[in-house]
Backbone bond lengths (Angstrom), bond angles and torsions (degrees), N, CA, C in turn:
res aa  C-N    CA-C-N  psi(-1)  N-CA   C-N-CA  omega(-1)  CA-C   N-CA-C  phi
1 M - - - 1.457 - - 1.524 108.69 -
2 T 1.322 116.58 128.27 1.454 119.82 -178.16 1.507 110.45 -113.94
3 R 1.350 114.18 143.74 1.462 119.44 175.16 1.516 107.82 -130.60
4 H 1.330 115.96 128.08 1.460 121.10 179.45 1.526 106.88 -117.06
5 N 1.315 116.74 126.45 1.450 120.75 -177.47 1.514 111.23 -108.23
6 Q 1.311 115.34 137.20 1.451 121.82 173.82 1.525 106.08 -119.71
7 G 1.334 115.05 112.42 1.454 118.71 -178.44 1.515 112.02 61.28
8 G 1.347 116.81 29.93 1.454 120.16 179.08 1.508 114.41 84.65
9 H 1.326 118.13 1.42 1.462 121.66 -178.38 1.526 110.04 -119.19
10 T 1.311 116.01 130.05 1.463 121.64 -179.31 1.526 110.34 -73.45
11 P 1.329 118.22 129.80 1.465 120.21 174.15 1.529 110.87 -64.45
12 V 1.302 115.36 143.81 1.466 121.74 -178.70 1.523 108.86 -133.89
13 T 1.317 115.84 142.14 1.469 121.62 173.32 1.520 109.22 -112.87
14 V 1.327 116.26 138.29 1.464 121.88 175.73 1.527 107.82 -120.74
15 L 1.325 115.43 121.78 1.461 122.08 176.62 1.523 108.16 -105.51
16 G 1.333 116.97 122.15 1.456 121.57 -178.32 1.514 110.42 100.17
17 L 1.336 116.10 115.02 1.459 120.35 -173.43 1.525 111.91 -123.86
18 G 1.353 114.93 45.59 1.456 117.97 167.96 1.521 108.27 -70.98
19 M 1.316 117.04 -166.01 1.464 119.68 -177.54 1.521 111.62 -57.44
20 M 1.337 116.69 -44.53 1.459 119.40 -178.07 1.525 111.12 -73.69
21 G 1.320 117.43 -44.83 1.457 120.19 179.95 1.517 112.22 -59.25
22 A 1.330 116.60 -41.82 1.468 120.58 178.10 1.519 110.83 -64.03
23 A 1.336 116.62 -37.68 1.464 120.35 178.36 1.522 110.62 -65.12
24 L 1.341 117.38 -39.45 1.463 121.01 177.37 1.531 110.79 -62.73
25 A 1.341 116.27 -46.63 1.456 120.00 179.57 1.522 111.02 -61.99
26 N 1.318 116.75 -40.43 1.468 120.90 177.78 1.517 111.27 -59.47
27 A 1.338 116.45 -41.68 1.462 119.94 -179.56 1.524 110.81 -63.65
28 F 1.332 117.12 -41.47 1.455 119.73 178.55 1.534 110.93 -64.23
29 L 1.317 116.59 -41.62 1.468 120.29 178.76 1.528 111.16 -63.09
30 R 1.337 116.65 -43.46 1.466 120.36 -179.30 1.522 111.38 -60.80
31 N 1.337 115.82 -29.50 1.458 119.95 -178.11 1.527 112.78 -94.51
32 G 1.318 116.63 11.88 1.455 121.40 170.87 1.510 116.73 85.40
33 H 1.324 118.59 11.47 1.467 120.44 -179.02 1.527 110.93 -81.59
34 P 1.316 117.87 132.11 1.466 119.05 168.47 1.529 107.85 -58.45
35 T 1.325 116.93 117.22 1.464 121.04 -169.04 1.518 110.11 -119.74
36 T 1.314 115.12 120.18 1.462 121.44 175.64 1.520 108.23 -103.02
37 V 1.333 115.80 136.82 1.465 119.73 -176.89 1.521 109.98 -128.02
38 W 1.328 113.56 150.20 1.466 120.96 175.11 1.509 108.32 -143.59
39 N 1.319 116.05 140.40 1.458 121.78 173.49 1.516 108.35 -145.86
40 R 1.325 115.18 147.74 1.468 119.15 -179.30 1.520 110.76 -55.98
41 T 1.339 116.23 -42.54 1.465 121.19 172.41 1.517 107.05 -94.02
42 A 1.317 116.70 103.02 1.465 121.48 -169.32 1.518 112.88 -59.80
43 G 1.332 117.22 -31.11 1.455 120.62 -176.68 1.515 113.85 -61.89
44 K 1.327 117.50 -21.20 1.459 119.98 179.41 1.525 112.68 -66.59
45 A 1.320 115.81 -13.88 1.465 119.24 179.79 1.524 112.38 -88.79
46 D 1.321 118.26 -5.04 1.469 120.52 -172.22 1.526 112.45 -55.69
47 G 1.327 117.01 -48.29 1.460 119.83 -177.49 1.519 111.82 -63.11
48 L 1.317 116.98 -38.81 1.462 121.12 179.72 1.525 111.01 -69.63
49 V 1.324 116.75 -39.37 1.462 120.91 178.11 1.523 109.80 -62.10
50 S 1.333 116.79 -39.05 1.468 120.02 179.01 1.528 111.85 -64.77
51 Q 1.342 115.86 -19.89 1.466 120.17 178.62 1.527 112.44 -96.58
52 G 1.327 116.83 0.33 1.449 119.18 175.32 1.511 115.67 119.16
53 A 1.319 118.57 -2.84 1.458 120.38 178.48 1.529 110.42 -72.82
54 T 1.325 115.42 156.73 1.455 121.26 175.56 1.519 108.89 -102.60
55 R 1.342 115.71 126.28 1.465 119.86 178.63 1.526 109.49 -86.80
56 A 1.320 116.48 122.76 1.460 120.61 176.92 1.521 109.50 -88.94
57 A 1.312 116.06 139.62 1.463 120.06 -179.69 1.518 111.48 -75.97
58 T 1.310 116.46 -30.53 1.465 120.93 -177.66 1.525 109.39 -134.08
59 V 1.335 114.99 163.29 1.468 120.19 175.79 1.524 109.45 -63.20
60 A 1.315 116.64 -40.44 1.464 120.56 -179.65 1.525 110.74 -59.59
61 D 1.337 116.62 -42.92 1.461 120.16 178.55 1.530 110.78 -64.46
62 A 1.325 115.97 -40.55 1.462 120.40 -178.66 1.522 111.10 -64.40
63 V 1.320 116.48 -44.02 1.463 120.60 -177.96 1.524 110.84 -68.36
64 S 1.317 117.20 -38.00 1.468 120.20 -177.79 1.527 111.89 -68.79
65 A 1.314 118.26 -18.15 1.462 121.73 -173.75 1.518 113.81 -77.44
66 S 1.334 118.65 -18.16 1.461 120.16 -170.70 1.520 111.13 -145.80
67 P 1.338 116.14 149.64 1.466 118.99 174.23 1.519 112.73 -76.93
68 L 1.337 115.91 -22.56 1.470 122.04 -178.39 1.519 108.71 -113.13
69 V 1.326 116.56 119.94 1.460 122.25 -177.22 1.519 108.90 -119.87
70 V 1.318 116.26 117.78 1.461 122.34 179.24 1.518 108.04 -105.27
71 I 1.311 116.20 126.96 1.467 119.54 178.14 1.517 109.73 -118.34
72 C 1.324 115.36 131.70 1.461 121.43 -177.42 1.523 108.33 -139.60
73 V 1.325 115.03 90.81 1.462 121.07 179.25 1.527 108.36 -128.56
74 T 1.312 116.53 -177.82 1.463 120.25 -170.54 1.517 113.13 -67.69
75 T 1.326 117.28 -41.74 1.470 120.18 -174.70 1.522 110.58 -132.57
76 Y 1.332 115.56 160.01 1.455 120.35 175.19 1.524 111.01 -69.36
77 A 1.324 116.65 -37.14 1.468 119.21 177.04 1.521 109.42 -59.94
78 G 1.331 116.17 -41.70 1.457 120.24 176.88 1.514 111.84 -63.61
79 A 1.328 116.32 -37.83 1.470 120.34 178.62 1.519 110.84 -63.04
80 R 1.331 116.43 -45.20 1.462 119.47 -179.58 1.527 110.90 -66.12
81 E 1.324 115.99 -37.55 1.469 119.80 178.19 1.532 110.44 -61.99
82 I 1.327 116.08 -40.99 1.463 120.13 178.52 1.523 110.33 -67.06
83 L 1.324 116.66 -47.67 1.458 120.10 -177.88 1.523 112.40 -64.39
84 D 1.329 116.81 -29.03 1.459 120.63 176.76 1.532 111.02 -56.75
85 Q 1.342 116.33 -28.98 1.463 120.64 -178.44 1.532 111.93 -68.67
86 A 1.339 116.14 -18.61 1.467 119.58 178.11 1.515 111.78 -87.00
87 G 1.338 116.97 -13.25 1.455 120.79 178.40 1.518 112.64 56.02
88 H 1.340 115.44 -132.34 1.464 120.58 -178.76 1.529 111.55 -73.34
89 G 1.310 117.37 -2.78 1.457 120.60 -179.34 1.515 113.78 -65.19
90 V 1.338 117.18 -17.17 1.467 119.41 179.62 1.525 111.80 -81.09
91 Q 1.341 116.96 -11.12 1.460 119.72 -177.91 1.525 110.27 -59.70
92 G 1.337 115.54 130.11 1.452 120.65 179.36 1.513 114.58 83.65
93 K 1.320 117.30 -5.94 1.463 121.09 178.88 1.529 110.09 -86.61
94 T 1.308 115.00 162.71 1.462 121.04 169.23 1.516 107.98 -106.67
95 L 1.325 115.55 119.57 1.461 121.80 179.83 1.523 109.04 -100.98
96 V 1.316 115.85 132.74 1.467 121.90 176.07 1.520 107.41 -122.28
97 A 1.324 116.66 114.23 1.464 121.22 -179.68 1.522 109.50 -98.13
98 L 1.323 115.75 122.11 1.461 121.66 178.41 1.523 108.57 -120.44
99 N 1.333 114.94 53.10 1.460 121.59 -177.96 1.522 111.03 -96.44
100 T 1.321 115.30 170.52 1.455 119.58 165.38 1.529 107.60 -86.82
101 G 1.325 116.28 154.41 1.451 119.73 179.61 1.506 111.62 155.05
102 T 1.308 115.84 -163.18 1.450 122.06 -174.12 1.526 110.98 -112.83
103 P 1.331 117.60 165.21 1.466 119.37 174.32 1.531 112.68 -56.23
104 R 1.322 116.45 -36.71 1.473 119.39 178.51 1.526 110.70 -64.25
105 D 1.337 116.39 -39.20 1.472 120.21 176.86 1.522 110.80 -60.63
106 A 1.340 115.60 -43.51 1.460 120.11 -178.76 1.527 110.40 -63.49
107 A 1.328 117.48 -43.24 1.459 121.03 -179.49 1.532 110.49 -63.75
108 A 1.330 116.66 -39.68 1.467 119.88 179.43 1.519 110.93 -64.83
109 T 1.329 117.03 -37.74 1.460 120.28 -179.94 1.521 110.95 -72.35
110 A 1.328 117.39 -34.06 1.459 120.91 175.05 1.524 110.66 -63.77
111 T 1.334 116.28 -39.79 1.463 120.60 176.90 1.521 110.49 -63.23
112 W 1.333 116.07 -42.85 1.470 121.02 177.39 1.525 109.64 -58.24
113 A 1.331 117.03 -46.17 1.463 120.87 -178.31 1.527 110.96 -62.02
114 A 1.330 116.84 -44.04 1.466 120.75 -179.72 1.521 110.89 -61.92
115 E 1.324 116.15 -40.42 1.470 120.62 179.98 1.527 111.81 -66.09
116 H 1.340 115.94 -22.65 1.464 120.34 -178.59 1.529 112.04 -105.15
117 G 1.333 116.24 11.43 1.457 119.82 173.83 1.508 115.31 75.01
118 A 1.327 117.29 25.01 1.469 121.11 179.90 1.516 110.95 -110.68
119 D 1.330 116.29 148.41 1.460 121.43 169.82 1.516 107.77 -77.19
120 Y 1.328 116.81 150.02 1.467 118.76 -174.19 1.520 112.25 -136.40
121 L 1.297 114.97 132.95 1.459 123.02 169.69 1.513 108.31 -124.91
122 D 1.314 115.68 134.70 1.455 119.87 172.36 1.518 107.88 -103.12
123 G 1.323 116.46 149.00 1.451 119.04 -177.78 1.506 113.41 -141.85
124 A 1.321 114.89 156.63 1.464 121.71 175.98 1.522 107.60 -132.28
125 I 1.323 115.25 125.25 1.464 121.09 179.75 1.521 107.61 -95.46
126 M 1.318 116.81 115.21 1.453 121.26 -173.86 1.526 110.96 -97.87
127 N 1.326 115.35 48.96 1.460 120.02 179.38 1.519 108.83 -168.86
128 V 1.322 116.17 -177.51 1.457 122.56 -176.89 1.523 110.33 -92.85
129 P 1.346 118.32 163.33 1.469 120.09 -178.33 1.531 113.66 -55.05
130 Q 1.340 116.60 -35.94 1.464 119.80 -177.57 1.528 112.83 -64.57
131 A 1.347 116.71 -17.85 1.467 120.44 -178.34 1.519 112.90 -93.06
132 I 1.327 118.06 -3.84 1.460 120.33 179.75 1.525 109.62 -61.76
133 G 1.321 115.21 130.88 1.459 120.63 -179.46 1.510 114.56 98.42
134 D 1.334 117.47 -13.01 1.460 119.84 -179.67 1.524 110.66 -76.64
135 P 1.326 117.64 144.53 1.467 120.20 -179.60 1.526 113.62 -61.18
136 E 1.347 117.08 -27.48 1.460 119.95 -176.60 1.520 113.64 -91.82
137 T 1.314 118.16 -4.31 1.466 120.85 -176.61 1.530 110.38 -70.22
138 L 1.337 115.00 130.19 1.457 121.97 -175.92 1.527 111.11 -91.16
139 L 1.333 115.54 126.31 1.459 122.08 171.64 1.520 108.64 -129.30
140 L 1.319 115.26 137.28 1.456 121.83 179.48 1.523 108.83 -110.88
141 Y 1.326 116.40 136.76 1.462 121.34 179.63 1.526 109.40 -129.39
142 S 1.324 115.80 152.34 1.455 121.62 172.24 1.524 107.81 -153.02
143 G 1.332 114.57 160.91 1.456 118.94 -175.95 1.519 109.83 116.83
144 S 1.323 116.78 -144.70 1.460 122.49 -173.67 1.531 113.00 -54.33
145 E 1.321 116.27 114.01 1.461 120.60 177.77 1.527 110.61 -68.29
146 A 1.331 116.21 -34.69 1.461 120.02 178.78 1.523 110.57 -63.67
147 A 1.327 116.54 -42.93 1.456 120.43 179.79 1.526 111.15 -64.46
148 F 1.335 116.25 -42.28 1.466 118.87 179.58 1.523 110.15 -64.40
149 G 1.319 116.85 -41.46 1.455 119.34 179.06 1.518 112.12 -63.04
150 A 1.335 116.57 -40.83 1.460 120.66 -177.87 1.520 112.62 -69.57
151 Y 1.323 115.85 -36.97 1.470 119.42 -172.72 1.525 114.11 -111.01
152 R 1.311 116.46 10.62 1.470 118.65 -178.02 1.537 112.85 -54.50
153 P 1.338 120.01 -44.67 1.464 118.30 -179.60 1.532 113.02 -57.66
154 I 1.332 116.18 -34.35 1.469 119.98 179.76 1.526 110.22 -76.31
155 L 1.316 117.06 -42.69 1.465 120.53 -178.12 1.531 111.41 -65.24
156 T 1.340 116.18 -31.66 1.468 117.80 178.60 1.522 111.77 -74.00
157 E 1.317 117.32 -11.94 1.466 119.71 173.24 1.521 111.38 -71.55
158 L 1.326 116.62 -19.39 1.467 120.50 176.19 1.528 111.13 -81.24
159 G 1.315 115.87 -29.14 1.456 123.00 179.14 1.502 107.88 -171.47
160 G 1.316 116.63 123.73 1.453 120.06 -171.82 1.510 115.15 -69.04
161 D 1.336 116.86 -21.92 1.468 120.34 -179.15 1.523 108.56 -95.60
162 A 1.341 115.48 73.63 1.464 121.36 -174.10 1.527 109.95 -104.87
163 H 1.335 115.96 134.82 1.459 121.15 -176.65 1.524 110.25 -131.14
164 H 1.335 116.34 133.91 1.455 121.00 171.70 1.521 107.76 -99.02
165 L 1.317 116.81 122.20 1.464 122.05 -170.58 1.520 113.97 -94.19
166 G 1.328 117.42 -9.15 1.457 119.62 179.77 1.514 112.05 140.23
167 G 1.321 115.40 173.94 1.452 120.68 -175.10 1.519 115.32 -74.62
168 D 1.312 117.84 -19.93 1.474 121.27 177.38 1.533 108.48 -69.59
169 P 1.343 118.42 114.20 1.468 120.56 -174.49 1.528 114.09 -65.51
170 S 1.328 117.70 -14.61 1.465 119.80 -178.57 1.529 112.87 -83.39
171 L 1.338 117.58 -10.03 1.461 119.91 -171.89 1.527 113.77 -66.27
172 A 1.328 117.53 -38.23 1.466 119.15 -179.10 1.519 110.70 -60.01
173 K 1.335 115.82 -42.84 1.459 119.09 179.83 1.525 111.36 -70.34
174 L 1.326 117.17 -35.26 1.461 119.99 178.76 1.525 110.23 -64.61
175 Y 1.324 116.78 -44.48 1.469 120.22 177.53 1.525 111.08 -67.16
176 E 1.331 117.00 -35.63 1.464 120.01 178.07 1.532 110.44 -59.68
177 M 1.342 115.70 -43.87 1.459 119.43 178.61 1.522 111.32 -68.25
178 A 1.340 115.96 -39.78 1.464 120.25 -177.87 1.521 111.61 -65.18
179 V 1.323 116.32 -41.18 1.468 120.52 -179.93 1.525 110.83 -81.40
180 G 1.319 115.71 -45.81 1.467 120.04 -176.03 1.508 113.75 -65.75
181 G 1.351 116.57 -22.79 1.461 119.42 179.47 1.518 113.33 -62.50
182 M 1.324 116.96 -18.57 1.463 119.87 178.99 1.521 112.83 -80.64
183 L 1.331 116.64 -16.82 1.460 119.51 -171.80 1.519 113.29 -66.50
184 M 1.327 116.59 -54.92 1.467 119.26 -173.71 1.532 113.21 -63.82
185 P 1.358 119.16 -43.71 1.464 117.24 176.18 1.527 112.88 -59.37
186 A 1.347 116.75 -38.16 1.466 119.51 179.15 1.523 111.05 -65.86
187 L 1.329 116.66 -42.65 1.463 119.96 -179.65 1.532 111.51 -67.30
188 V 1.344 115.97 -41.87 1.465 118.81 178.01 1.524 110.07 -64.65
189 G 1.342 116.89 -37.51 1.455 119.95 177.91 1.514 111.40 -60.26
190 F 1.335 116.56 -41.92 1.470 119.72 177.81 1.522 110.86 -65.06
191 L 1.328 116.90 -44.01 1.466 120.19 -179.44 1.522 111.61 -66.20
192 H 1.336 116.33 -34.12 1.461 120.05 176.07 1.530 109.87 -62.61
193 G 1.336 115.30 -44.92 1.460 118.93 177.47 1.521 111.93 -62.09
194 A 1.335 116.61 -39.94 1.466 120.21 178.89 1.521 111.01 -64.94
195 A 1.346 116.10 -37.77 1.464 119.43 177.53 1.527 110.95 -64.80
196 L 1.341 116.43 -40.41 1.460 120.28 177.46 1.522 111.24 -61.27
197 L 1.338 116.40 -47.76 1.463 120.15 -179.68 1.522 111.48 -64.56
198 G 1.328 115.09 -32.51 1.463 118.77 179.63 1.515 112.96 -60.69
199 T 1.329 116.68 -27.77 1.471 119.03 178.37 1.525 111.36 -70.56
200 A 1.340 116.92 -15.21 1.469 121.70 176.41 1.528 110.57 -106.78
201 K 1.348 116.30 15.11 1.470 122.71 179.33 1.533 112.21 64.50
202 A 1.322 117.32 22.89 1.461 120.93 178.14 1.528 109.40 -93.45
203 E 1.327 116.62 142.05 1.455 120.91 -178.30 1.528 111.31 -79.86
204 A 1.328 115.45 149.12 1.469 120.82 -179.17 1.520 111.43 -59.92
205 K 1.334 117.50 -32.79 1.463 119.58 -176.70 1.525 112.49 -64.07
206 T 1.332 117.13 -20.36 1.469 118.73 178.54 1.533 111.71 -71.15
207 L 1.342 116.66 -14.52 1.459 121.38 177.47 1.527 113.05 -76.26
208 I 1.332 116.47 -25.24 1.454 121.28 -167.22 1.528 113.93 -54.61
209 P 1.334 119.73 -53.04 1.475 117.17 -176.17 1.522 113.74 -62.67
210 F 1.340 116.18 -32.31 1.468 119.11 -178.72 1.532 111.21 -80.40
211 T 1.329 115.92 -37.76 1.464 120.05 179.64 1.523 111.20 -66.15
212 T 1.326 117.28 -42.31 1.456 119.71 -179.83 1.530 110.57 -64.77
213 K 1.320 117.01 -37.85 1.466 120.53 176.83 1.532 110.25 -63.69
214 W 1.321 115.85 -42.01 1.467 122.43 -179.91 1.523 110.58 -64.38
215 L 1.341 115.87 -43.42 1.462 119.61 179.75 1.524 111.14 -65.04
216 Q 1.331 117.27 -34.26 1.458 119.31 176.91 1.528 110.54 -64.42
217 M 1.336 116.23 -36.47 1.453 119.28 176.68 1.535 110.34 -63.29
218 V 1.327 116.22 -40.62 1.462 120.49 177.64 1.531 109.98 -62.17
219 I 1.338 116.61 -43.77 1.459 120.83 178.17 1.522 110.64 -57.72
220 D 1.315 115.81 -42.35 1.463 120.27 -178.89 1.531 112.08 -66.18
221 L 1.336 116.72 -24.98 1.460 120.80 -179.82 1.530 113.09 -78.40
222 L 1.320 116.96 -24.40 1.462 120.49 -169.70 1.534 114.11 -59.73
223 P 1.333 120.33 -42.31 1.470 117.37 179.24 1.522 113.19 -59.77
224 D 1.340 117.31 -40.24 1.468 120.12 178.30 1.530 110.50 -66.32
225 M 1.330 116.76 -40.03 1.458 119.79 178.43 1.523 110.81 -62.73
226 A 1.334 116.34 -42.19 1.467 119.66 179.91 1.527 110.55 -63.03
227 R 1.333 116.90 -40.08 1.467 119.38 178.62 1.529 110.55 -63.92
228 E 1.326 116.69 -40.35 1.465 120.33 178.65 1.522 111.08 -63.80
229 V 1.330 115.95 -42.69 1.466 120.11 179.10 1.520 110.42 -61.60
230 D 1.327 116.75 -48.53 1.462 120.51 -176.28 1.522 111.80 -66.37
231 A 1.340 116.79 -32.44 1.461 120.62 -179.85 1.520 112.47 -87.77
232 G 1.335 117.33 -18.97 1.459 120.86 -175.83 1.512 112.42 68.89
233 E 1.327 116.67 27.92 1.465 121.90 -178.69 1.529 108.85 -122.27
234 Y 1.339 116.03 125.49 1.463 120.06 -170.05 1.529 113.78 -122.71
235 A 1.316 117.50 17.46 1.465 119.83 177.71 1.525 109.10 -61.83
236 T 1.327 116.85 142.80 1.458 120.05 -177.28 1.522 111.18 -144.15
237 D 1.314 115.06 149.11 1.455 120.69 171.46 1.531 109.43 -119.72
238 V 1.324 114.88 20.62 1.472 119.98 -178.58 1.531 108.91 -112.99
239 S 1.329 116.90 -97.87 1.467 120.99 -177.77 1.515 109.41 -119.41
240 A 1.310 115.98 113.78 1.460 121.28 -179.41 1.521 110.42 -81.41
241 L 1.327 115.75 161.58 1.457 121.31 -177.72 1.528 111.16 -59.30
242 G 1.327 116.80 -32.96 1.462 119.67 178.56 1.519 113.03 -59.48
243 L 1.338 117.21 -33.13 1.465 120.55 177.39 1.521 111.11 -69.45
244 Y 1.331 116.25 -37.85 1.467 120.10 176.34 1.531 110.08 -64.39
245 Q 1.323 116.81 -34.34 1.455 120.78 178.25 1.530 110.30 -61.71
246 E 1.325 116.16 -42.81 1.465 120.17 177.53 1.528 110.55 -67.49
247 A 1.327 116.53 -41.15 1.464 120.76 -175.52 1.519 111.92 -64.24
248 I 1.341 117.63 -40.44 1.456 118.73 -175.91 1.526 111.07 -72.12
249 V 1.323 117.07 -27.89 1.465 119.79 174.39 1.519 109.37 -62.08
250 H 1.342 116.75 -43.98 1.472 120.26 179.25 1.524 111.12 -67.05
251 E 1.334 116.75 -38.33 1.462 120.66 179.43 1.525 110.80 -60.89
252 I 1.330 115.97 -44.43 1.463 120.29 179.49 1.519 110.67 -67.13
253 E 1.324 117.01 -42.13 1.462 121.12 -179.28 1.525 111.20 -61.29
254 V 1.325 116.93 -47.53 1.467 120.87 -179.66 1.523 110.54 -63.73
255 S 1.316 116.41 -40.80 1.463 120.18 -178.78 1.517 111.25 -65.50
256 E 1.315 116.83 -43.67 1.468 119.58 -179.70 1.516 111.01 -66.01
257 E 1.325 117.40 -38.55 1.462 120.21 176.99 1.530 111.35 -62.64
258 A 1.338 115.93 -32.25 1.465 120.47 -179.13 1.527 112.23 -85.60
259 G 1.328 116.44 -6.31 1.466 119.87 -179.36 1.512 113.36 80.68
260 V 1.343 117.20 24.25 1.461 121.82 178.44 1.532 109.03 -100.30
261 D 1.320 116.36 135.13 1.459 121.29 -176.49 1.528 111.34 -62.35
262 T 1.326 116.45 137.38 1.463 121.62 -178.97 1.529 112.19 -116.35
263 G 1.331 116.46 14.84 1.465 120.03 -176.30 1.513 113.52 -57.08
264 W 1.329 117.41 -35.69 1.464 119.42 -177.46 1.533 112.26 -79.48
265 L 1.352 115.94 -19.87 1.459 119.95 -179.71 1.531 112.60 -81.64
266 R 1.309 116.62 -28.61 1.467 119.16 -172.34 1.532 113.25 -65.61
267 P 1.328 119.88 -40.54 1.473 117.82 174.58 1.534 112.29 -61.53
268 L 1.333 116.89 -33.55 1.459 120.00 177.08 1.523 110.51 -66.05
269 K 1.329 116.06 -40.41 1.468 119.77 176.96 1.524 110.12 -62.38
270 T 1.333 116.35 -42.06 1.464 120.42 178.71 1.526 111.05 -59.90
271 L 1.340 116.61 -41.76 1.453 120.85 179.37 1.535 111.06 -63.02
272 I 1.332 116.07 -45.17 1.467 120.11 179.55 1.527 110.49 -65.15
273 D 1.321 117.01 -41.81 1.470 120.43 177.66 1.528 110.66 -59.11
274 R 1.326 116.72 -41.46 1.461 120.66 178.26 1.522 110.74 -62.28
275 G 1.333 115.99 -40.12 1.450 119.81 -179.89 1.514 112.30 -63.37
276 V 1.336 116.26 -43.28 1.464 120.53 178.52 1.522 109.83 -65.47
277 A 1.326 116.30 -42.62 1.464 120.16 179.45 1.526 112.05 -63.41
278 A 1.339 116.25 -27.89 1.469 120.49 -179.99 1.525 112.11 -83.45
279 G 1.332 116.62 2.98 1.454 120.05 176.53 1.507 115.64 97.61
280 H 1.339 117.17 13.21 1.455 120.46 -177.73 1.531 113.07 -100.10
281 G 1.317 117.23 13.37 1.463 120.03 -176.96 1.514 113.82 -56.85
282 G 1.330 117.57 -31.04 1.460 121.35 179.67 1.513 113.66 -96.39
283 D 1.338 116.91 0.24 1.465 121.15 179.68 1.527 110.65 -91.15
284 S 1.320 115.25 172.16 1.463 119.89 177.89 1.527 110.46 -71.33
285 F 1.329 115.25 166.03 1.461 120.28 178.01 1.523 110.87 -58.71
286 T 1.321 116.69 -27.26 1.463 121.10 -178.83 1.521 112.19 -57.50
287 S 1.314 117.63 -25.44 1.471 121.05 -177.98 1.521 112.23 -61.89
288 V 1.320 117.91 -16.10 1.468 122.04 177.58 1.517 110.70 -58.07
289 I 1.329 117.44 -25.55 1.466 119.56 -179.48 1.526 111.63 -59.58
290 E 1.315 117.51 -28.38 1.469 119.71 178.70 1.524 110.81 -64.15
291 L 1.331 116.62 -31.13 1.467 119.72 176.46 1.521 111.10 -75.71
292 L 1.344 115.85 -38.51 1.451 119.71 179.78 1.523 111.19 -64.68
293 R 1.319 116.59 -28.72 1.462 120.95 178.32 1.519 112.39 -78.30
294 K 1.336 117.29 -13.48 1.463 121.77 -179.88 1.522 108.84 -131.66
295 P 1.345 116.67 72.52 1.462 119.46 -175.99 1.518 112.08 -60.81
296 V 1.321 114.90 150.67 1.472 121.09 179.58 1.527 109.00 -66.05
């Protein structure tokens, strides 16, 4: 692994200048790194070039400019197709892929990197482009431990809450899916509540103080739920799954009476019904994981 410093700052290349890629390049520029950029549509680099970035004419030129190459495009297949244009030029480089995709995609790209003599880190950005560079922004990495150790100070410039999850390059994407899977149900739940209140002419903003309090309660529950999952023990003296079964019936009934769509709630009701039917009616809600582990 090679590192070349110019004025104490490691040169960095960014391939792919969509909203996220441009934000990554901006963060490197703000922190004083000589930054080379490449995008299939060259004009997307104009704003970055005006701030001091170097526009590479080809992928090969971009890769040769820096020991650390960050690629952020739509797919892993697209990333490999782009990197193929650099040929043997990736040898000895450290590649960091911050794409969307699956753990299998990440593993395939790590294999590609190894075959081409490059170190590889996979990453998951757990925030929006506007949050790149913030100390609290969460980024997950997996793959080469040596590469993460060498470039950690630079990678934390993209987000201060950076974690290396292990040498298996698929782990960052696996954790991204595991954590990110909670986002959409939570957002839909909030919008469902706003739709319900809207039938009473109440504004969505009136939900905020109560919803945030409720979410904090959920946060406080998570350590106990994790212990139950890891132990496989679901005894409870709080709220049993049978109570949730009753509650969701009322939730659907009230929503239908108000004319609010319940399509997203019905699969959840089916899951809870299955749990009760499987004998978990007196167990904690955590027991639902046994159903998730044995899909229908």
